N, C-alpha and C positions, 0 to 999 in steps of 0.2 A: 815781640821785639819792636821797639819804637822805631820810627823812621831815622831818628838821630843815631840809634844803635846800629841800624842797617848800614848807614853811611860810614860810620867809624869802622865797623867790621869789614866792609868792602875795602876801604882804604888800607886796612891792616893786612888783608890777605892778597891784595893786588898792588904790587909796587908801582907807583906812578902817581900822576896828578890828573884830576878829572874835573871838568867844568860841570856846572849845575845841570845843564841840559842832558849831558851824557849820564850823569848819576841818576837823573830822573828816568831815563830810558832803561839803563842797565838794571836798576833796582825796582822798576815799575812803580815808582812813587808819583802819584798825581795829586794835585796839579804841580807843575814844575816849580811854582813859587814857594811851595812848602819846602822843597830842597834848598832853595835860596835862603829861606828863613832859618832852617835848621843849621845850615853851614855857617851862617853868620853868627848864630849863637854858640856853635862849637868853637869857632875862631875866637870869639870874645872870652870864652872859658879856657882858652889855651889848649884845647884838645886837638885842633887841626890848624894848619897854616893855610891862609887864603891870600893869593897873590896873582898878579898878571903873569901868564906864561903860556905854554903850548899844551893843550889837552892831550894826554897819552892815548885817548880813544879816537877823537875826531880830528886831531892834529891841527885844530884852529887856535889862533892866538886869542885867549879869553881869560876871564877870571877863573882860576883853577883852585882845587882843594887837594891837600895831602896831609898825612899825619905829620905833626910838628916835629917829631923826633926821628923821622925817617928821611934819609938823604937818598935822592934818586937822580939818575942822570937825566939832564934836561932833554925831553923828546925833541925831535927835529921834524919840522913840517916837510911834506913830500918834495916841494920845490927847492928845499934848502940842502946844500951839500952836507953829508953826514959829518964831515970833519970840522964844520963850522957851527959854533953855538949861536943860538938866537940872541940878539942883543936885547938890552933892557927896553921894553916897549913903553916904559914910563918916561923915557927921555923927552927932551924938548922937541918942538916941531920946527921945521924950517919953512921959509917963505915959498910961495908957489913957484917963482922963477928958479930958486935953488932946487926945489923938488924936481922940476922938469929937467934941469941939468943933470941931477943925480940919476934919474931914470934913463936919460940919454946916454950917460957914461956907462951905465950898467948894460944897456942894450949893445953898445958898440963893443964892449969887451966880450959879451956873451956870444955875439954873432959875427964879430970881426967885420963890421959894416958900419957905415955912417948913417945916422938918423937925424933928419932935419924936418922942420915944418914944411908942409907941402900941400898944395891945393889939388884935390882930386875931383873928378867928375862924379856927381851924385844924382844928376837928373839932366833933363834936356836943357842945355845952356845954363846949367847951374853947377857951381863948384863949392866945395867946402874945404877950408884949411884944417888939416889934421896936425896935431901937435908934433908927432914923431913918425916919420915914414922912412923905410929903408930905401936904398938906391933903386931897387927893381920893383918897389911898391908891394912886395910880398908880405911885409909886416907893417901893420898900421896901428899906432898907439895913441890913445887919448889920455891925458893926465888930469886927475882931479884931486883936490885937496879941500875937504870939508871937515867941520867939527860939529859935535852935538851942540844944541843951543845951550844957553846959560842955565836953563831949567832941565837940561838933560833930555830934551825932546828931539825926535828925528827931524833934521833940517829939510823938510819937504820942498820948500821953495828953491833952496840951493841945489838940491838933488835933481830938480827938473832939468838942469843943464847936463847932468850925466845921462838922463833918459834921452835927451835930445842927441847927445853924442852917440848913444846906442842906435838911434834911428839913422843917423848919417853913416855909421859903420855898416848898417844893414843894406845900404845902397851901393856898396862897393864890392869888388872882387879882390880877395887877398887870402893868402895861405893862413895867416894868423891875424886876428883882430883882437886888440887888447884894450881894456880900460884899466889903468893903473891908478889906484887910490893911495894917498898918504893916509893911513888908517887913523882912527881916533876912537877912544874908549870912554864911555860914560861912567858915572860913579857906581853902576851895577856891574861894570866890567864887560859890557856888551860892545862888540865890534861894530862900528858904523858900516863897514863894508859887508859884513855878514848879514846885517839887517837889510841892506840894500839888495843883496842877492836874493834873500828870502822874499822880499816884496815884489821884485821885478824879474825874477827868473824866467817867467813865461814870455817875456818880451826880448830876452837877450840872445836867443837863438845860438848862432855860431861865434859868440863873443866870449872871450876869456877874461875873467876878472882877477886882478891882482890886489892883494894887500901888501903895499910896499912899506916895510919897516925900516925907518931911517936909523942907522947905527951912529956910534960916536964919530966914526970916520967912514968915507965912502966904501972902503974895502970891507966894512962890517955890515953894510946894508944887506937886507934879506928880502926874499920874495916868498909870499905864501899864496898859492893859487887857491882862491876862494870859490872859483867856478871854472870848470872845464867847458870848452865849446861843445855845443850840441848841434843837431841838424837844424836847418832853416825851416821854420814852421810854414811860412808862406810858399816856399819853393815846393815843399811836399804837397801843399794844398792844391797848387795849380799845375803840378807835373802830370 
């Protein structure tokens, strides 16, 4: 059985939609790029449908594959209420200021608290202004909005400011530390936020990473948690 046949057979027997990464793992097809090539060919031949959506296996917003003649219920990411459908992630982007306002509105509704820019102590006689902080400083959020480069490369220079934000978050005490990204997808369907987490996971410690999907209206905005907080590496090292 060819890899293409394995893919179509799996999609036929497992209702849902699956990203290339998960198909590679589930079907033990290596390298992952071969799955991408086979799925693109199957899509061109009209055998499968290939589109942006939420993977039924990993629940990440990515480029997914399913049989073209099979209708399935759109899977919902863990941080999204089951009664709400994920909006079209191919929609237009909003400006950074609008994005920060949208995140602020979401947090206020979610936690019944106000969130404002606030300077917190991050070192001896040194403060840093965080984008959104709750009244009692228990929730601290930094907002980031980047896109892939014109050549669909990872924007390493711009991402350095997110790494800097992670450093400042590591210097404070808070119940929840969050970096909320307005996500972006390249022409391969790769999530910028997912690649960021994969590259910098070892430096993020107790920081939560959100992929914030902007809907047509604020009430249709959705949050996908791309990384849950973990233990603080340096605190364990010196405890």
